[in-house]
DSSP file (Angstrom, degrees, kcal/mol; ACC not computed):
  #  RESIDUE AA STRUCTURE BP1 BP2  ACC     N-H-->O    O-->H-N    N-H-->O    O-->H-N    TCO  KAPPA ALPHA  PHI   PSI    X-CA   Y-CA   Z-CA
    1    1 A M    >>        0   0    0      0, 0.0     4,-1.2     0, 0.0     3,-0.7   0.000 360.0 360.0 360.0 -36.9  -18.2   26.5   21.4
    2    2 A I  H 3>  +     0   0    0      1,-0.2     4,-2.4     2,-0.2     5,-0.2   0.823 360.0  62.6 -62.4 -29.9  -17.5   29.7   19.3
    3    3 A A  H 3> S+     0   0    0      1,-0.2     4,-2.6     2,-0.2    -1,-0.2   0.867 101.7  50.4 -64.6 -34.9  -17.4   31.6   22.6
    4    4 A F  H <> S+     0   0    0     -3,-0.7     4,-2.0     2,-0.2    -1,-0.2   0.807 108.2  52.3 -75.6 -27.1  -14.4   29.5   23.8
    5    5 A I  H  X S+     0   0    0     -4,-1.2     4,-2.2     2,-0.2    -2,-0.2   0.917 111.7  46.6 -67.8 -43.9  -12.6   30.2   20.5
    6    6 A Y  H  X S+     0   0    0     -4,-2.4     4,-2.5     1,-0.2    -2,-0.2   0.915 112.4  50.7 -61.7 -42.8  -13.2   33.9   21.0
    7    7 A L  H  X S+     0   0    0     -4,-2.6     4,-2.3     1,-0.2    -1,-0.2   0.889 108.9  50.9 -65.6 -37.7  -12.0   33.6   24.6
    8    8 A S  H  X S+     0   0    0     -4,-2.0     4,-2.6     2,-0.2    -1,-0.2   0.904 110.1  49.6 -64.0 -41.3   -8.8   31.7   23.4
    9    9 A I  H  X S+     0   0    0     -4,-2.2     4,-2.8     2,-0.2     5,-0.2   0.933 110.9  50.7 -61.3 -45.6   -8.1   34.5   20.9
   10   10 A A  H  X S+     0   0    0     -4,-2.5     4,-2.1     1,-0.2    -2,-0.2   0.897 111.5  47.4 -60.0 -41.6   -8.6   37.1   23.7
   11   11 A I  H  X S+     0   0    0     -4,-2.3     4,-2.2     2,-0.2    -2,-0.2   0.939 113.6  46.6 -68.1 -46.9   -6.2   35.2   26.0
   12   12 A I  H  X S+     0   0    0     -4,-2.6     4,-2.4     1,-0.2    -2,-0.2   0.911 113.0  49.6 -62.5 -42.4   -3.5   34.8   23.3
   13   13 A A  H  X S+     0   0    0     -4,-2.8     4,-2.7     1,-0.2    -1,-0.2   0.900 110.7  50.4 -64.7 -39.0   -3.8   38.5   22.3
   14   14 A E  H  X S+     0   0    0     -4,-2.1     4,-2.5    -5,-0.2    -1,-0.2   0.890 110.3  49.4 -67.5 -38.0   -3.5   39.6   25.9
   15   15 A V  H  X S+     0   0    0     -4,-2.2     4,-2.3     2,-0.2    -2,-0.2   0.913 112.8  47.2 -65.7 -43.3   -0.4   37.4   26.5
   16   16 A I  H  X S+     0   0    0     -4,-2.4     4,-2.3     2,-0.2    -2,-0.2   0.929 113.2  49.4 -63.4 -44.0    1.2   38.8   23.3
   17   17 A A  H  X S+     0   0    0     -4,-2.7     4,-2.1     1,-0.2    -2,-0.2   0.915 111.9  47.2 -61.7 -43.6    0.3   42.4   24.3
   18   18 A T  H  X S+     0   0    0     -4,-2.5     4,-1.8     2,-0.2    -1,-0.2   0.882 111.7  50.6 -68.7 -37.5    1.7   42.0   27.8
   19   19 A S  H  X S+     0   0    0     -4,-2.3     4,-1.8     1,-0.2    -1,-0.2   0.892 112.0  47.6 -64.8 -38.7    4.9   40.4   26.5
   20   20 A A  H  X S+     0   0    0     -4,-2.3     4,-1.6     2,-0.2    -2,-0.2   0.848 105.7  59.8 -69.4 -33.5    5.3   43.3   24.1
   21   21 A L  H  <>S+     0   0    0     -4,-2.1     5,-0.7     2,-0.2     4,-0.4   0.912 105.8  47.7 -62.0 -41.9    4.6   45.8   27.0
   22   22 A K  H ><5S+     0   0    0     -4,-1.8     3,-1.1     1,-0.2    -1,-0.2   0.926 113.9  47.6 -61.8 -44.3    7.6   44.4   28.8
   23   23 A A  H 3<5S+     0   0    0     -4,-1.8    -2,-0.2     1,-0.2    -1,-0.2   0.701  98.4  69.7 -71.7 -17.5    9.7   44.7   25.6
   24   24 A S  T 3X>S-     0   0    0     -4,-1.6     4,-2.0     8,-0.2     5,-1.2   0.632  94.9-139.6 -75.8 -11.8    8.4   48.3   25.0
   25   25 A Q  T <45S-     0   0    0     -3,-1.1    -3,-0.1    -4,-0.4     3,-0.1   0.947  77.8 -31.1  51.3  56.3   10.5   49.5   28.0
   26   26 A G  T  4<S-     0   0    0     -5,-0.7    -1,-0.2     1,-0.2    -4,-0.1   0.882 115.6 -59.5  73.3  38.4    7.8   51.9   29.2
   27   27 A F  T  45S+     0   0    0     -6,-0.4    -1,-0.2     2,-0.1    -2,-0.2   0.783 107.9 122.3  59.1  30.8    6.4   52.6   25.7
   28   28 A S  T  <5 +     0   0    0     -4,-2.0     2,-0.5    -3,-0.1    -3,-0.2   0.534  58.7  65.7 -97.8  -6.2    9.7   54.0   24.6
   29   29 A I  S  ><S-     0   0    0     -5,-1.2     4,-1.8     1,-0.1     5,-0.2  -0.979  75.4-145.7-119.0 126.5   10.2   51.6   21.7
   30   30 A L  H  > S+     0   0    0     -2,-0.5     4,-2.9     2,-0.2     5,-0.2   0.912  88.2  47.7 -62.5 -54.2    7.7   52.0   18.8
   31   31 A I  H  > S+     0   0    0      1,-0.2     4,-2.5     2,-0.2     5,-0.2   0.942 115.9  42.0 -61.6 -52.7    7.1   48.4   17.5
   32   32 A P  H  > S+     0   0    0      0, 0.0     4,-2.2     0, 0.0    -1,-0.2   0.887 114.7  53.4 -60.7 -35.4    6.6   46.7   20.9
   33   33 A S  H  X S+     0   0    0     -4,-1.8     4,-2.1     2,-0.2    -2,-0.2   0.924 109.9  47.5 -63.6 -43.4    4.4   49.7   22.0
   34   34 A S  H  X S+     0   0    0     -4,-2.9     4,-2.6     1,-0.2     5,-0.3   0.911 110.3  51.6 -63.3 -43.0    2.3   49.3   18.9
   35   35 A I  H  X S+     0   0    0     -4,-2.5     4,-2.8    -5,-0.2    -1,-0.2   0.883 108.4  53.5 -59.0 -39.6    2.0   45.6   19.4
   36   36 A T  H  X S+     0   0    0     -4,-2.2     4,-2.4    -5,-0.2     5,-0.2   0.945 110.9  43.8 -61.6 -49.5    0.8   46.2   23.0
   37   37 A V  H  X S+     0   0    0     -4,-2.1     4,-2.0     2,-0.2    -2,-0.2   0.939 118.1  43.9 -64.6 -48.4   -1.9   48.6   22.0
   38   38 A V  H  X S+     0   0    0     -4,-2.6     4,-2.5     1,-0.2    -1,-0.2   0.903 113.3  52.4 -64.1 -41.5   -3.2   46.5   19.1
   39   39 A G  H  X S+     0   0    0     -4,-2.8     4,-2.7    -5,-0.3    -2,-0.2   0.921 110.5  46.3 -62.3 -44.3   -3.0   43.3   21.2
   40   40 A Y  H  X S+     0   0    0     -4,-2.4     4,-2.7     2,-0.2     5,-0.2   0.879 111.1  52.8 -67.1 -36.3   -5.0   44.7   24.0
   41   41 A A  H  X S+     0   0    0     -4,-2.0     4,-2.2    -5,-0.2    -2,-0.2   0.934 112.2  45.0 -61.3 -45.7   -7.6   46.0   21.6
   42   42 A I  H  X S+     0   0    0     -4,-2.5     4,-2.6     2,-0.2     5,-0.3   0.928 112.8  51.9 -61.7 -46.2   -7.9   42.6   20.0
   43   43 A A  H  X S+     0   0    0     -4,-2.7     4,-2.2     1,-0.2    -2,-0.2   0.928 112.5  43.8 -58.3 -47.5   -8.1   41.0   23.5
   44   44 A L  H  X S+     0   0    0     -4,-2.7     4,-2.3     2,-0.2    -1,-0.2   0.881 112.5  53.3 -70.1 -36.1  -10.8   43.2   24.7
   45   45 A Y  H  X S+     0   0    0     -4,-2.2     4,-1.6    -5,-0.2    -2,-0.2   0.955 113.3  41.5 -62.1 -49.8  -12.8   42.9   21.5
   46   46 A F  H  X S+     0   0    0     -4,-2.6     4,-1.8     1,-0.2    -2,-0.2   0.830 112.4  55.0 -72.1 -29.4  -12.8   39.1   21.6
   47   47 A L  H  X S+     0   0    0     -4,-2.2     4,-1.8    -5,-0.3    -1,-0.2   0.911 106.1  53.1 -64.3 -40.2  -13.5   39.1   25.3
   48   48 A S  H  < S+     0   0    0     -4,-2.3     4,-0.3     1,-0.2    -2,-0.2   0.874 107.5  50.8 -63.2 -36.3  -16.5   41.3   24.6
   49   49 A L  H >< S+     0   0    0     -4,-1.6     3,-1.3     1,-0.2     4,-0.3   0.884 107.2  54.4 -65.1 -38.1  -17.7   38.7   22.1
   50   50 A T  H >X S+     0   0    0     -4,-1.8     4,-2.4     1,-0.3     3,-1.9   0.882  97.5  64.8 -60.5 -39.4  -17.3   36.0   24.7
   51   51 A L  T 3< S+     0   0    0     -4,-1.8    -1,-0.3     1,-0.3    -2,-0.2   0.563  84.8  75.1 -67.9  -8.0  -19.5   37.9   27.1
   52   52 A K  T <4 S+     0   0    0     -3,-1.3    -1,-0.3    -4,-0.3    -2,-0.2   0.782 118.3  10.3 -69.9 -26.6  -22.5   37.4   24.8
   53   53 A T  T <4 S+     0   0    0     -3,-1.9    -2,-0.2    -4,-0.3    57,-0.2   0.646 119.1  64.8-127.5 -26.6  -22.8   33.8   25.8
   54   54 A I  S  < S-     0   0    0     -4,-2.4    -1,-0.2    55,-0.1    54,-0.1  -0.869  91.8-102.2-104.3 135.8  -20.5   33.1   28.8
   55   55 A P     >  -     0   0    0      0, 0.0     4,-2.9     0, 0.0     5,-0.3  -0.214  31.1-118.1 -56.0 143.4  -21.3   34.8   32.1
   56   56 A M  H  > S+     0   0    0      1,-0.2     4,-2.7     2,-0.2     5,-0.2   0.875 110.3  48.4 -52.3 -49.4  -19.0   37.8   32.9
   57   57 A G  H  > S+     0   0    0      2,-0.2     4,-2.0     1,-0.2    -1,-0.2   0.891 114.6  45.3 -62.2 -41.6  -17.5   36.4   36.1
   58   58 A I  H  > S+     0   0    0     -3,-0.2     4,-2.4     2,-0.2     5,-0.2   0.941 114.8  47.2 -68.0 -48.5  -16.7   33.0   34.5
   59   59 A A  H  X S+     0   0    0     -4,-2.9     4,-2.7     1,-0.2    -2,-0.2   0.903 114.7  47.0 -61.4 -42.2  -15.3   34.5   31.3
   60   60 A Y  H  X S+     0   0    0     -4,-2.7     4,-3.0    -5,-0.3     5,-0.4   0.877 109.8  52.9 -69.5 -35.6  -13.1   37.0   33.2
   61   61 A A  H  X S+     0   0    0     -4,-2.0     4,-2.3    -5,-0.2     5,-0.3   0.931 114.5  41.9 -64.3 -43.8  -11.9   34.3   35.6
   62   62 A I  H  X S+     0   0    0     -4,-2.4     4,-2.8     2,-0.2     5,-0.4   0.940 117.1  48.2 -66.5 -45.9  -10.8   32.1   32.7
   63   63 A W  H  X S+     0   0    0     -4,-2.7     4,-2.1    -5,-0.2    -2,-0.2   0.953 118.9  37.8 -61.2 -52.0   -9.3   35.0   30.7
   64   64 A S  H  X S+     0   0    0     -4,-3.0     4,-2.7     2,-0.2     5,-0.2   0.930 118.7  48.4 -69.3 -44.0   -7.4   36.5   33.6
   65   65 A G  H  X S+     0   0    0     -4,-2.3     4,-2.4    -5,-0.4    -2,-0.2   0.954 115.3  43.0 -61.7 -50.8   -6.3   33.2   35.1
   66   66 A A  H  X S+     0   0    0     -4,-2.8     4,-2.9    -5,-0.3     5,-0.2   0.890 113.8  53.5 -61.8 -37.9   -5.1   31.7   31.8
   67   67 A G  H  X S+     0   0    0     -4,-2.1     4,-2.8    -5,-0.4     5,-0.3   0.919 109.2  48.1 -62.5 -43.6   -3.5   35.0   31.0
   68   68 A I  H  X S+     0   0    0     -4,-2.7     4,-1.8     2,-0.2    -2,-0.2   0.918 113.2  47.9 -61.9 -45.0   -1.6   35.0   34.3
   69   69 A I  H  X S+     0   0    0     -4,-2.4     4,-1.7    -5,-0.2    -2,-0.2   0.949 115.9  43.2 -62.0 -50.3   -0.4   31.4   33.8
   70   70 A L  H  X S+     0   0    0     -4,-2.9     4,-2.4     1,-0.2    -2,-0.2   0.904 113.6  49.6 -65.9 -42.2    0.7   31.9   30.2
   71   71 A I  H  X S+     0   0    0     -4,-2.8     4,-2.4    -5,-0.2    -1,-0.2   0.814 108.0  55.8 -69.7 -27.9    2.4   35.3   30.9
   72   72 A S  H  X S+     0   0    0     -4,-1.8     4,-2.1    -5,-0.3    -1,-0.2   0.895 108.9  47.0 -66.1 -40.0    4.2   33.7   33.8
   73   73 A L  H  X S+     0   0    0     -4,-1.7     4,-3.0     2,-0.2     5,-0.5   0.894 111.4  50.7 -67.1 -40.7    5.6   31.0   31.5
   74   74 A V  H  X>S+     0   0    0     -4,-2.4     4,-2.6     1,-0.2     5,-1.0   0.922 112.2  47.9 -63.2 -42.3    6.6   33.7   28.9
   75   75 A G  H  X5S+     0   0    0     -4,-2.4     6,-2.9     3,-0.2     4,-0.6   0.893 114.2  47.4 -62.2 -40.1    8.4   35.6   31.7
   76   76 A W  H  <5S+     0   0    0     -4,-2.1     4,-0.3     4,-0.2    -2,-0.2   0.958 127.4  22.9 -66.7 -53.1   10.1   32.4   32.9
   77   77 A F  H  <5S+     0   0    0     -4,-3.0    -3,-0.2     3,-0.1    -2,-0.2   0.871 131.4  37.6 -87.2 -38.2   11.2   31.1   29.5
   78   78 A G  H  <5S+     0   0    0     -4,-2.6    -3,-0.2    -5,-0.5    -2,-0.1   0.841 130.8  25.1 -83.8 -34.4   11.4   34.3   27.4
   79   79 A F  S  <<S-     0   0    0     -5,-1.0    -3,-0.2    -4,-0.6    -1,-0.2   0.283 100.0-121.9-116.0   8.2   12.6   36.8   29.9
   80   80 A K        +     0   0    0     -4,-0.3     2,-0.3    -6,-0.3    -4,-0.2   0.807  52.9 161.5  54.7  35.7   14.5   34.5   32.3
   81   81 A Q        -     0   0    0     -6,-2.9     2,-0.3    -9,-0.1    -1,-0.2  -0.691  36.4-122.4 -84.4 140.0   12.4   35.6   35.3
   82   82 A Q        -     0   0    0     -2,-0.3     2,-0.5    -5,-0.0    -1,-0.0  -0.583  17.3-159.4 -88.1 141.8   12.4   33.2   38.2
   83   83 A L        -     0   0    0     -2,-0.3     2,-0.1    -7,-0.0   -11,-0.0  -0.984  14.4-151.1-117.5 123.2    9.3   31.6   39.7
   84   84 A D     >  -     0   0    0     -2,-0.5     4,-2.4     1,-0.1     3,-0.2  -0.292  34.5 -91.1 -86.8 177.5    9.7   30.3   43.3
   85   85 A V  H  > S+     0   0    0      1,-0.2     4,-2.5     2,-0.2     5,-0.2   0.890 125.0  51.7 -60.3 -43.2    7.8   27.4   44.8
   86   86 A P  H  > S+     0   0    0      0, 0.0     4,-2.3     0, 0.0    -1,-0.2   0.890 110.9  49.8 -61.0 -36.6    5.0   29.5   46.2
   87   87 A A  H  > S+     0   0    0     -3,-0.2     4,-2.6     2,-0.2    -2,-0.2   0.930 111.4  48.2 -65.0 -44.8    4.5   31.0   42.8
   88   88 A L  H  X S+     0   0    0     -4,-2.4     4,-2.2     2,-0.2    -1,-0.2   0.889 111.4  50.2 -63.0 -39.3    4.4   27.6   41.1
   89   89 A I  H  X S+     0   0    0     -4,-2.5     4,-2.3     2,-0.2    -1,-0.2   0.919 110.8  49.6 -64.8 -43.2    1.9   26.3   43.7
   90   90 A G  H  X S+     0   0    0     -4,-2.3     4,-2.0     1,-0.2    -2,-0.2   0.909 110.9  49.1 -62.2 -41.8   -0.3   29.3   43.1
   91   91 A L  H  X S+     0   0    0     -4,-2.6     4,-2.3     2,-0.2    -1,-0.2   0.882 109.4  52.3 -64.2 -38.4   -0.1   28.8   39.4
   92   92 A A  H  X S+     0   0    0     -4,-2.2     4,-2.3     1,-0.2    -2,-0.2   0.895 109.0  50.5 -64.2 -39.9   -1.0   25.2   39.8
   93   93 A L  H  X S+     0   0    0     -4,-2.3     4,-2.3     2,-0.2    -2,-0.2   0.876 109.1  51.4 -65.2 -36.9   -4.0   26.2   41.9
   94   94 A M  H  X S+     0   0    0     -4,-2.0     4,-2.5     2,-0.2    -2,-0.2   0.909 109.2  49.9 -66.2 -41.8   -5.1   28.6   39.2
   95   95 A I  H  X S+     0   0    0     -4,-2.3     4,-2.3     1,-0.2    -2,-0.2   0.920 110.7  50.7 -61.2 -43.0   -4.8   25.8   36.6
   96   96 A S  H  X S+     0   0    0     -4,-2.3     4,-2.6     1,-0.2    -2,-0.2   0.909 109.6  50.8 -61.2 -43.0   -6.9   23.6   38.9
   97   97 A G  H  X S+     0   0    0     -4,-2.3     4,-2.5     2,-0.2    -2,-0.2   0.918 109.7  48.6 -61.6 -45.3   -9.5   26.3   39.2
   98   98 A I  H  X S+     0   0    0     -4,-2.5     4,-2.5     1,-0.2    -1,-0.2   0.911 112.4  49.6 -63.2 -41.6   -9.8   26.8   35.5
   99   99 A L  H  X S+     0   0    0     -4,-2.3     4,-2.7     2,-0.2     5,-0.3   0.914 109.8  50.4 -63.3 -43.0  -10.2   23.1   35.0
  100  100 A V  H  X>S+     0   0    0     -4,-2.6     4,-2.6     2,-0.2     5,-0.9   0.935 112.0  48.1 -61.6 -45.7  -12.9   22.9   37.7
  101  101 A I  H  X5S+     0   0    0     -4,-2.5     4,-1.3     1,-0.2     7,-0.3   0.949 116.2  42.5 -59.6 -48.8  -14.8   25.7   36.0
  102  102 A N  H  <5S+     0   0    0     -4,-2.5    -1,-0.2    -5,-0.2    -2,-0.2   0.821 122.8  36.7 -71.3 -30.6  -14.6   24.2   32.6
  103  103 A I  H  <5S+     0   0    0     -4,-2.7    -2,-0.2    -5,-0.2    -3,-0.2   0.890 130.8  21.3 -88.8 -41.0  -15.3   20.6   33.5
  104  104 A F  H  <5S+     0   0    0     -4,-2.6     2,-0.3    -5,-0.3    -3,-0.2   0.699  94.4  96.6-106.7 -21.5  -17.9   20.9   36.3
  105  105 A S    ><< -     0   0    0     -4,-1.3     3,-0.7    -5,-0.9     4,-0.1  -0.548  51.6-159.1 -79.0 131.7  -19.6   24.3   36.0
  106  106 A Q  G >  S+     0   0    0     -2,-0.3     3,-1.2     1,-0.2    -1,-0.2   0.617  85.6  79.0 -76.0 -13.0  -22.9   24.5   34.2
  107  107 A S  G 3  S+     0   0    0      1,-0.3     3,-0.5     2,-0.1    -1,-0.2   0.763  90.6  51.8 -67.3 -24.1  -22.3   28.2   33.8
  108  108 A T  G <  S+     0   0    0     -3,-0.7    -1,-0.3    -7,-0.3    -2,-0.1   0.492  99.6  66.1 -91.3  -2.4  -19.9   27.5   30.9
  109  109 A H    <         0   0    0     -3,-1.2    -1,-0.2     1,-0.2    -2,-0.1  -0.157 360.0 360.0-110.7  39.4  -22.4   25.3   29.1
  110  110 A L              0   0    0     -3,-0.5    -1,-0.2   -57,-0.2    -2,-0.1   0.469 360.0 360.0 -79.3 360.0  -25.0   27.9   28.2
């Protein structure tokens, strides 16, 4: 169970870092640039802790998939970026995939 807490921290840190990366305007603004670097460091550290118990492919699939979904929502609501129907369908499929892995895969129950 602690591995999923670490994975959640890694996902949240990655989403914060990516949001700050957008706000940094190509690393030209100090505070968002610093948040980006620290956020990615935290994300990778907690992802590495996750890999001690969850298989690499499964952990990375959840980390990257959840990160894509969340950062898409941040872009949509926070930065007013548009998502068309194919993008929304793709994100829904990703959510479905994450749910299938977490509910049915024995790989996450080590």
